[in-house]
TORKE-145644 format. One record per atom (N, C-alpha, C, O): atom name; x, y, z; residue number from 1; residue in one letter. Coordinates in steps of 0.001 Angstrom, whole numbers, plus 500000, padded with zeros to 6 digits. Each point is the difference from the previous one (the first is absolute). Layout:
atome;X;Y;Z;num;residu
CA;X;Y;Z;NUM;a
...
***
This chain:
atome;X;Y;Z;num;residu
N;492451;510571;488305;1;x
CA;500204;498991;501027;1;x
C;500242;500704;501322;1;x
O;500979;500733;500140;1;x
N;498164;499060;500810;2;x
CA;500101;500671;501292;2;x
C;501088;499398;500878;2;x
O;500701;500727;500704;2;x
N;499445;497971;499261;3;x
CA;501049;499369;500795;3;x
C;500407;498709;499330;3;x
O;499244;499421;499220;3;x
N;501952;500136;501090;4;x
CA;500440;498725;499464;4;x
C;499971;499008;501135;4;x
O;500664;500180;501021;4;x
N;498575;498789;498796;5;x
CA;500056;498946;500985;5;x
C;499620;498680;499364;5;x
O;499352;499938;498955;5;x
N;501065;499045;501699;6;x
CA;499721;498631;499594;6;x
C;499347;499375;501214;6;x
O;500598;499944;501075;6;x
N;498194;499593;498761;7;x
CA;499253;499475;501142;7;x
C;499597;498570;499731;7;x
O;499447;499683;498947;7;x
N;500836;499453;502014;8;x
CA;499487;498638;499960;8;x
C;498728;500029;500812;8;x
O;500027;500078;501229;8;x
N;498864;499859;498075;9;x
CA;498715;500031;500686;9;x
C;499856;498738;500828;9;x
O;500739;499031;499829;9;x
N;498315;501006;501049;10;x
CA;499810;498878;500899;10;x
C;499637;498747;499233;10;x
O;499100;499999;499160;10;x
N;501600;498964;501137;11;x
CA;499590;498700;499489;11;x
C;499137;499383;501090;11;x
O;500077;500410;501158;11;x
N;499130;498643;498496;12;x
CA;499159;499335;501003;12;x
C;500873;499366;501077;12;x
O;499619;499947;501170;12;x
N;501546;499577;498429;13;x
CA;500895;499373;500972;13;x
C;500516;501015;501014;13;x
O;500046;499719;501198;13;x
N;500342;501455;498323;14;x
CA;500500;501017;500919;14;x
C;498878;500471;500917;14;x
O;500234;500236;501186;14;x
N;498564;499903;498294;15;x
CA;498862;500379;500841;15;x
C;499732;498925;501057;15;x
O;499737;500314;501160;15;x
N;500332;498423;498432;16;x
CA;499749;498905;500938;16;x
C;501070;499976;501085;16;x
O;499685;499820;501177;16;x
N;501564;500358;498442;17;x
CA;501080;500029;500981;17;x
C;499768;501150;500972;17;x
O;500091;499812;501213;17;x
N;499610;501381;498266;18;x
CA;499786;501160;500859;18;x
C;498842;499761;500967;18;x
O;500092;500344;501179;18;x
N;498829;499073;498327;19;x
CA;498837;499734;500845;19;x
C;500341;498969;501083;19;x
O;499626;500166;501161;19;x
N;501079;498778;498453;20;x
CA;500358;498955;500967;20;x
C;501003;500493;501045;20;x
O;499991;499532;501139;20;x
N;500862;501399;498484;21;x
CA;500995;500510;500950;21;x
C;499343;500759;501140;21;x
O;500534;500050;501107;21;x
N;498297;500546;498623;22;x
CA;499339;500763;501058;22;x
C;499456;499098;501100;22;x
O;499824;500452;501132;22;x
N;499906;498279;498558;23;x
CA;499440;499103;501012;23;x
C;501063;499138;500671;23;x
O;499718;499343;501002;23;x
N;501489;500651;498463;24;x
CA;501066;499176;500574;24;x
C;500659;500723;501166;24;x
O;500136;501223;499985;24;x
N;500267;498025;501008;25;x
CA;500652;500578;501162;25;x
C;501309;500691;499664;25;x
O;500295;501063;500546;25;x
N;500486;498353;498570;26;x
CA;501283;500601;499638;26;x
C;499919;500674;498630;26;x
O;501003;500103;499294;26;x
N;497812;500349;500338;27;x
CA;499766;500628;498699;27;x
C;500869;501213;499751;27;x
O;500394;500251;498861;27;x
N;499914;500510;502184;28;x
CA;500815;501191;499835;28;x
C;501409;499641;499518;28;x
O;500548;500655;499113;28;x
N;500019;498314;501474;29;x
CA;501344;499562;499596;29;x
C;499987;499429;498578;29;x
O;500920;500236;499216;29;x
N;498039;499021;500470;30;x
CA;499914;499416;498660;30;x
C;499772;501090;498963;30;x
O;500553;499939;498901;30;x
N;498638;501056;501440;31;x
CA;499762;501139;499095;31;x
C;501317;500723;499725;31;x
O;500281;500393;498868;31;x
N;500517;499776;502178;32;x
CA;501308;500645;499835;32;x
C;500881;499183;499052;32;x
O;500686;500547;499137;32;x
N;499276;498136;501047;33;x
CA;500792;499111;499137;33;x
C;499497;500056;498552;33;x
O;500798;500049;499063;33;x
N;497880;499945;500761;34;x
CA;499418;500070;498662;34;x
C;500410;501301;499315;34;x
O;500383;499996;498830;34;x
N;499536;501112;501899;35;x
CA;500384;501296;499445;35;x
C;501466;499989;499588;35;x
O;500360;500494;498931;35;x
N;500474;498943;501917;36;x
CA;501436;499925;499713;36;x
C;500265;499173;498747;36;x
O;500823;500386;499171;36;x
N;498496;498491;500681;37;x
CA;500210;499137;498838;37;x
C;499469;500637;498720;37;x
O;500607;499851;498940;37;x
N;498269;500855;501148;38;x
CA;499477;500686;498813;38;x
C;500967;501096;499565;38;x
O;500292;500141;498813;38;x
N;500207;500641;502159;39;x
CA;500986;501038;499678;39;x
C;501230;499391;499316;39;x
O;500534;500563;499044;39;x
N;499899;498295;501456;40;x
CA;501175;499339;499424;40;x
C;499751;499603;498544;40;x
O;500930;499999;499194;40;x
N;497829;499665;500464;41;x
CA;499668;499640;498621;41;x
C;499986;501221;499081;41;x
O;500351;499893;498825;41;x
N;499250;501259;501699;42;x
CA;499864;501204;499183;42;x
C;501298;500821;499973;42;x
O;500235;500752;499054;42;x
N;500600;499109;501971;43;x
CA;501219;500809;500117;43;x
C;500923;499920;498771;43;x
O;500534;501036;499604;43;x
N;499684;497792;499769;44;x
CA;500877;500001;498821;44;x
C;499474;500895;498869;44;x
O;500783;500639;499297;44;x
N;497910;499404;500533;45;x
CA;499430;500876;498982;45;x
C;500206;501465;500390;45;x
O;500349;500821;499152;45;x
N;499441;499510;502113;46;x
CA;500228;501374;500473;46;x
C;501467;500386;499803;46;x
O;500291;501117;499573;46;x
N;500617;497985;500729;47;x
CA;501428;500288;499824;47;x
C;500347;500203;498526;47;x
O;500848;500828;499666;47;x
N;498505;498426;499470;48;x
CA;500229;500155;498559;48;x
C;499532;501374;499526;48;x
O;500673;500639;499191;48;x
N;498179;499816;501307;49;x
CA;499492;501331;499650;49;x
C;500953;501078;500525;49;x
O;500322;500948;499284;49;x
N;500127;498904;501960;50;x
CA;500932;500973;500583;50;x
C;501286;500078;499183;50;x
O;500490;501090;499708;50;x
N;500047;497766;499930;51;x
CA;501245;499972;499221;51;x
C;499789;500651;498631;51;x
O;500884;500695;499499;51;x
N;497962;499084;499906;52;x
CA;499711;500601;498697;52;x
C;499917;501523;500110;52;x
O;500497;500711;499126;52;x
N;498879;499793;501938;53;x
CA;499952;501456;500190;53;x
C;501412;500557;500124;53;x
O;500335;501010;499380;53;x
N;500483;498331;501419;54;x
CA;501359;500507;500226;54;x
C;500856;499943;498743;54;x
O;500929;500794;499852;54;x
N;498776;498282;499242;55;x
CA;500822;499857;498800;55;x
C;499475;500800;498809;55;x
O;500620;499990;498937;55;x
N;498251;500700;501218;56;x
CA;499489;500841;498917;56;x
C;500989;501110;499687;56;x
O;500770;500402;500873;56;x
N;499225;500102;497891;57;x
CA;500927;501076;499639;57;x
C;499753;501256;500833;57;x
O;498875;500280;500414;57;x
N;502187;500458;499820;58;x
CA;499917;501204;500815;58;x
C;500594;501175;499246;58;x
O;500810;499827;499089;58;x
N;498783;501353;501296;59;x
CA;500579;501216;499430;59;x
C;501274;500391;500742;59;x
O;500690;500943;499612;59;x
N;499619;498320;501467;60;x
CA;501202;500258;500807;60;x
C;500109;501453;500450;60;x
O;501071;500604;499942;60;x
N;497809;499941;500504;61;x
CA;500016;501351;500533;61;x
C;499850;499922;501512;61;x
O;499081;499345;500491;61;x
N;501798;501306;500253;62;x
CA;499866;499965;501459;62;x
C;498743;500756;500423;62;x
O;499627;500996;499380;62;x
N;499741;498535;501654;63;x
CA;498798;500638;500505;63;x
C;500408;501020;501053;63;x
O;500453;499629;501083;63;x
N;499388;501648;498608;64;x
CA;500445;501017;500947;64;x
C;499197;500020;501298;64;x
O;500462;500546;501002;64;x
N;498344;498865;498992;65;x
CA;499191;499992;501210;65;x
C;500342;498827;500906;65;x
O;499442;499875;501090;65;x
N;501472;499265;498470;66;x
CA;500429;498872;500805;66;x
C;498962;498898;500128;66;x
O;500087;499168;500903;66;x
N;498942;500817;498209;67;x
CA;498939;498996;500075;67;x
C;500460;498641;499509;67;x
O;499380;498989;500330;67;x
N;501660;500961;498911;68;x
CA;500461;498730;499462;68;x
C;499576;499823;498558;68;x
O;499203;500770;499463;68;x
N;501329;498235;499947;69;x
CA;499749;499670;498614;69;x
C;498578;499451;499853;69;x
O;499559;499200;500825;69;x
N;499729;501220;498140;70;x
CA;498626;499551;499786;70;x
C;499920;498478;499909;70;x
O;499065;499393;500521;70;x
N;501903;499999;498826;71;x
CA;499970;498547;499838;71;x
C;500090;499285;501346;71;x
O;499296;499016;500225;71;x
N;501560;501467;500667;72;x
CA;500102;499355;501320;72;x
C;498775;500306;500857;72;x
O;499593;499172;500815;72;x
N;499817;502009;499009;73;x
CA;498780;500328;500740;73;x
C;498847;499084;499577;73;x
O;499223;499543;500838;73;x
N;500676;500196;497865;74;x
CA;498959;499087;499515;74;x
C;500236;498592;500535;74;x
O;499055;499314;500389;74;x
N;502193;500258;499630;75;x
CA;500314;498661;500521;75;x
C;499618;499890;501476;75;x
O;499479;498971;500431;75;x
N;500774;502074;500335;76;x
CA;499642;499981;501421;76;x
C;498490;500003;500224;76;x
O;499526;499569;501052;76;x
N;499721;500913;497967;77;x
CA;498543;500089;500132;77;x
C;499287;498685;499653;77;x
O;498783;499905;500155;77;x
N;501957;499086;499378;78;x
CA;499390;498706;499691;78;x
C;499664;499300;501313;78;x
O;500877;499795;500839;78;x
N;497847;499836;499340;79;x
CA;499560;499394;501249;79;x
C;499169;498745;499758;79;x
O;499381;499823;498951;79;x
N;500632;499325;502052;80;x
CA;499167;498793;499999;80;x
C;499059;500123;501188;80;x
O;500438;500241;501125;80;x
N;498269;499592;498623;81;x
CA;499016;499996;501077;81;x
C;499289;498658;499988;81;x
O;499514;499553;498961;81;x
N;500429;499810;502196;82;x
CA;499311;498717;500135;82;x
C;498880;500159;501008;82;x
O;500220;500481;501112;82;x
N;498582;499117;498502;83;x
CA;498854;500014;500912;83;x
C;499495;498577;500130;83;x
O;499597;499384;499013;83;x
N;500424;500098;502196;84;x
CA;499520;498636;500230;84;x
C;498713;499985;500808;84;x
O;499576;498957;500497;84;x
N;499808;502213;499628;85;x
CA;498738;500049;500725;85;x
C;499090;501019;499342;85;x
O;500400;500674;499050;85;x
N;498393;499441;501444;86;x
CA;499055;500957;499466;86;x
C;499254;499459;498790;86;x
O;500054;498809;499693;86;x
N;499255;502088;499636;87;x
CA;499166;499617;498860;87;x
C;500827;499565;498790;87;x
O;499606;499083;499279;87;x
N;501524;501561;500499;88;x
CA;500787;499737;498793;88;x
C;501435;499612;500298;88;x
O;500912;500790;499756;88;x
N;499311;498012;500766;89;x
CA;501400;499604;500178;89;x
C;500671;499874;498643;89;x
O;499372;499589;499024;89;x
N;501881;500759;500917;90;x
CA;500741;499922;498746;90;x
C;501352;500658;500156;90;x
O;500392;500404;501095;90;x
N;500313;499698;497797;91;x
CA;501327;500612;500009;91;x
C;500061;501032;498877;91;x
O;499487;499779;498903;91;x
N;501154;501355;501393;92;x
CA;500131;501083;499035;92;x
C;501462;500410;499910;92;x
O;500656;500233;501015;92;x
N;499842;499851;497767;93;x
CA;501328;500537;499722;93;x
C;499758;501309;499273;93;x
O;499315;500024;498977;93;x
N;501243;501071;501542;94;x
CA;499751;501281;499350;94;x
C;501151;500968;500204;94;x
O;500870;499802;500849;94;x
N;499109;501246;498347;95;x
CA;500908;501117;500186;95;x
C;499168;501056;500705;95;x
O;499123;500619;499396;95;x
N;501152;499583;501870;96;x
CA;499174;500828;500864;96;x
C;500454;501456;499954;96;x
O;501082;500338;500478;96;x
N;498088;500512;498948;97;x
CA;500318;501416;499908;97;x
C;500160;500666;501349;97;x
O;500658;501035;500101;97;x
N;498744;498386;500952;98;x
CA;500139;500575;501341;98;x
C;501415;499842;500542;98;x
O;500371;500674;500961;98;x
N;500417;498449;498440;99;x
CA;501385;499799;500446;99;x
C;500969;500909;499240;99;x
O;501211;499943;500213;99;x
N;498249;500888;498906;100;x
CA;500820;500944;499243;100;x
C;500148;501288;500819;100;x
O;499251;500219;500952;100;x
N;501711;500629;498681;101;x
CA;500148;501276;500716;101;x
C;498734;500854;499876;101;x
O;499132;499737;499168;101;x
N;500789;501267;501662;102;x
CA;498850;500902;500012;102;x
C;499729;500560;498600;102;x
O;500921;500398;499287;102;x
N;497815;499624;500342;103;x
CA;499510;500512;498727;103;x
C;500467;499181;498799;103;x
O;499926;500485;498871;103;x
N;500550;498291;501338;104;x
CA;500431;499156;498891;104;x
C;499205;498694;499952;104;x
O;500405;499046;499336;104;x
N;498472;500914;501365;105;x
CA;499205;498782;500081;105;x
C;499463;499511;498671;105;x
O;499770;498802;499833;105;x
N;500024;502098;499216;106;x
CA;499477;499605;498694;106;x
C;501079;499601;499010;106;x
O;499688;499549;498898;106;x
N;501560;500606;501470;107;x
CA;501101;499698;499086;107;x
C;500011;498540;499539;107;x
O;500211;499756;498812;107;x
N;499571;499258;502073;108;x
CA;500034;498614;499505;108;x
C;499010;499735;498865;108;x
O;500336;499315;499034;108;x
N;498454;501218;501075;109;x
CA;499007;499785;498941;109;x
C;500416;500695;498708;109;x
O;499788;499462;498914;109;x
N;500795;501715;501192;110;x
CA;500447;500708;498792;110;x
C;501212;499304;499388;110;x
O;500108;499889;498779;110;x
N;500791;499650;502063;111;x
CA;501205;499305;499530;111;x
C;499617;498754;499205;111;x
O;500641;499672;499002;111;x
N;498321;499642;501442;112;x
CA;499521;498786;499328;112;x
C;498989;500294;498906;112;x
O;499642;499100;499239;112;x
N;499889;502133;500663;113;x
CA;498890;500376;499128;113;x
C;500152;499651;498537;113;x
O;500952;499337;499586;113;x
N;498094;501123;499655;114;x
CA;499951;499705;498573;114;x
C;500395;501189;499132;114;x
O;500178;499857;498790;114;x
N;499960;501327;501832;115;x
CA;500339;501184;499209;115;x
C;501017;500857;500739;115;x
O;500229;499829;501197;115;x
N;500374;501093;498066;116;x
CA;501000;500890;500592;116;x
C;499379;500815;501131;116;x
O;498793;500240;500019;116;x
N;502042;500175;500912;117;x
CA;499527;500821;501108;117;x
C;500999;501115;500266;117;x
O;501199;499857;499759;117;x
N;498285;501247;500740;118;x
CA;500834;501165;500286;118;x
C;500150;500165;501502;118;x
O;499090;499705;500775;118;x
N;502086;500774;499615;119;x
CA;500246;500241;501419;119;x
C;501092;501048;500155;119;x
O;500835;500173;499112;119;x
N;499157;500529;502026;120;x
CA;501073;500970;500237;120;x
C;501311;499265;500287;120;x
O;500001;498913;500579;120;x
N;501092;501685;499016;121;x
CA;501312;499402;500225;121;x
C;500370;500170;501470;121;x
O;500239;501118;500456;121;x
N;499808;497788;500275;122;x
CA;500343;499993;501422;122;x
C;499201;501032;500794;122;x
O;500536;500662;500888;122;x
N;498186;499467;498785;123;x
CA;499118;500891;500734;123;x
C;500064;501458;499578;123;x
O;499253;500822;500533;123;x
N;501617;499522;498525;124;x
CA;500129;501374;499525;124;x
C;498872;500267;499004;124;x
O;500072;499560;498853;124;x
N;498899;501150;501571;125;x
CA;498821;500223;499148;125;x
C;500260;500979;498858;125;x
O;499103;500260;499199;125;x
N;502105;500284;500716;126;x
CA;500356;500870;498881;126;x
C;500589;499205;498839;126;x
O;500084;500499;498877;126;x
N;500322;498264;501397;127;x
CA;500592;499155;498961;127;x
C;499246;498677;499956;127;x
O;500018;499234;500964;127;x
N;499316;500500;497908;128;x
CA;499208;498784;499837;128;x
C;500581;499152;498880;128;x
O;500563;500523;499039;128;x
N;499295;498166;501094;129;x
CA;500440;499077;498949;129;x
C;498881;499010;499698;129;x
O;499097;499777;500806;129;x
N;500998;499647;498018;130;x
CA;499067;498954;499602;130;x
C;500757;498682;500074;130;x
O;501149;499907;499569;130;x
N;498205;499089;500975;131;x
CA;500675;498711;500187;131;x
C;499135;498870;499467;131;x
O;498779;500008;500157;131;x
N;501857;499036;499223;132;x
CA;499292;498810;499528;132;x
C;499766;499041;501161;132;x
O;500816;499912;500918;132;x
N;498073;499375;499035;133;x
CA;499806;498961;501020;133;x
C;500975;498853;499762;133;x
O;500452;499769;498879;133;x
N;499856;499526;502189;134;x
CA;500881;498836;499912;134;x
C;499265;498838;500666;134;x
O;500260;499687;501161;134;x
N;498818;499669;498107;135;x
CA;499198;498930;500618;135;x
C;500884;498855;500483;135;x
O;500464;499183;499204;135;x
N;499757;500769;502067;136;x
CA;500856;498986;500599;136;x
C;499151;498969;500727;136;x
O;500086;498807;499708;136;x
N;499106;501637;501224;137;x
CA;499109;499113;500751;137;x
C;499090;499250;499028;137;x
O;499852;498781;500085;137;x
N;499541;501968;498992;138;x
CA;499065;499402;499044;138;x
C;500680;499060;499010;138;x
O;499338;499158;499395;138;x
N;501956;500974;500438;139;x
CA;500739;499121;499093;139;x
C;500374;498684;500691;139;x
O;500021;498948;499362;139;x
N;500269;501113;501924;140;x
CA;500504;498832;500720;140;x
C;498896;499178;500652;140;x
O;499972;498778;499858;140;x
N;499133;501872;500846;141;x
CA;499028;499302;500840;141;x
C;499031;499110;499223;141;x
O;499800;498854;500403;141;x
N;499586;501612;498503;142;x
CA;499050;499112;499308;142;x
C;500617;498684;499534;142;x
O;499326;498971;499981;142;x
N;501937;501057;499648;143;x
CA;500673;498767;499556;143;x
C;500106;498971;501126;143;x
O;499895;498796;499766;143;x
N;500311;501690;501442;144;x
CA;500215;499102;501141;144;x
C;498735;499759;500814;144;x
O;499976;499134;500874;144;x
N;498981;501628;498842;145;x
CA;498794;499972;500838;145;x
C;499387;498610;500117;145;x
O;499646;499577;501101;145;x
N;500222;499716;497805;146;x
CA;499354;498692;500033;146;x
C;500772;499019;500879;146;x
O;499403;499278;500798;146;x
N;501905;500694;499061;147;x
CA;500817;499081;500795;147;x
C;499914;500340;501491;147;x
O;499901;499099;500833;147;x
N;500135;502179;499505;148;x
CA;499916;500410;501403;148;x
C;498623;499654;500556;148;x
O;499891;499490;501115;148;x
N;499062;500783;498116;149;x
CA;498642;499648;500429;149;x
C;499896;498511;500284;149;x
O;499429;499582;501007;149;x
N;501130;499630;498092;150;x
CA;499940;498546;500152;150;x
C;500716;499555;501269;150;x
O;499490;499155;500735;150;x
N;501706;501414;499532;151;x
CA;500753;499610;501194;151;x
C;499266;500395;501282;151;x
O;499970;499229;500959;151;x
N;499440;501967;499061;152;x
CA;499272;500444;501192;152;x
C;498746;499154;500200;152;x
O;499666;499633;501126;152;x
N;499646;500059;497783;153;x
CA;498806;499151;500094;153;x
C;500374;498611;500507;153;x
O;499298;499442;500844;153;x
N;501791;499997;498655;154;x
CA;500450;498682;500468;154;x
C;500365;500041;501477;154;x
O;499693;499070;500746;154;x
N;500957;501997;499672;155;x
CA;500345;500161;501414;155;x
C;498730;500038;500846;155;x
O;499915;499332;501031;155;x
N;499097;501452;498531;156;x
CA;498733;500085;500738;156;x
C;499300;498645;500031;156;x
O;499436;499617;501025;156;x
N;500596;499656;497859;157;x
CA;499379;498675;499957;157;x
C;500678;499053;500989;157;x
O;499326;499287;500744;157;x
N;501989;500709;499262;158;x
CA;500741;499123;500912;158;x
C;499679;500311;501457;158;x
O;499758;499093;500797;158;x
N;500241;502193;499546;159;x
CA;499708;500367;501381;159;x
C;498545;499710;500330;159;x
O;499688;499586;501116;159;x
N;499407;500631;497909;160;x
CA;498578;499704;500235;160;x
C;499811;498517;500293;160;x
O;499226;499637;500885;160;x
N;501469;499514;498385;161;x
CA;499900;498547;500236;161;x
C;500507;499654;501398;161;x
O;499379;499224;500726;161;x
N;501763;501366;499637;162;x
CA;500573;499725;501320;162;x
C;499104;500512;501126;162;x
O;499841;499335;501024;162;x
N;499571;501856;498781;163;x
CA;499102;500552;501016;163;x
C;498780;499103;500128;163;x
O;499562;499704;501112;163;x
N;499878;499855;497749;164;x
CA;498804;499152;500022;164;x
C;500277;498664;500702;164;x
O;499122;499450;500665;164;x
N;502086;500041;499185;165;x
CA;500359;498720;500626;165;x
C;500533;500190;501414;165;x
O;500278;499024;500697;165;x
N;499865;502234;499731;166;x
CA;500502;500260;501335;166;x
C;501483;499731;500150;166;x
O;500493;499843;501117;166;x
N;500230;500102;497762;167;x
CA;501436;499685;500052;167;x
C;500881;501224;500110;167;x
O;501195;499874;500265;167;x
N;498253;501293;499540;168;x
CA;500838;501191;499964;168;x
C;500158;500568;501396;168;x
O;499018;500252;500698;168;x
N;502204;499941;499691;169;x
CA;500255;500624;501296;169;x
C;500834;501245;499770;169;x
O;500529;500210;498909;169;x
N;499584;500597;502101;170;x
CA;500735;501255;499858;170;x
C;501497;499767;499803;170;x
O;500713;500916;499592;170;x
N;499769;497887;500687;171;x
CA;501415;499725;499830;171;x
C;500353;499697;498563;171;x
O;501183;499927;499665;171;x
N;497804;499890;499450;172;x
CA;500294;499858;498582;172;x
C;499936;498590;499496;172;x
O;500982;499543;499416;172;x
N;497961;499743;500758;173;x
CA;500041;498673;499517;173;x
C;498911;499541;499234;173;x
O;499996;498851;499560;173;x
***
């Protein structure tokens, strides 16, 4: 597994909303509101993943390099990306390896992996350990994915209806 992510592909409603926003005078404000509301729908799932990372068992070893605990680093790497324009509007929840410390970008995929992985102890290449994966993202996200998809799709449908009827304004109505 190269990366862990959960993506809500474009629904026709989200595409229609995105297309209609480009022709509306206050489309920028409405796009901002749509992005904010989509994030609000996905944020509880992201928070659940973060909490699960933080509550995973630890070896309770201090990190001499001051990088922090792996569990908290993984929690900080959980991101939500919302795209309401372009070819593929949608929302992605992922553990972003680019938010990990230097040379640790592949750790999230290994942590979630299917087999044991080896790594140097706190960067000391003279001492290596083998570690079991702890599938956290893959354990939590698939269970909630359908409900989150449904809520985001319903949100897009509601806004699409309002945009089509000309009832949606940047003030939120």
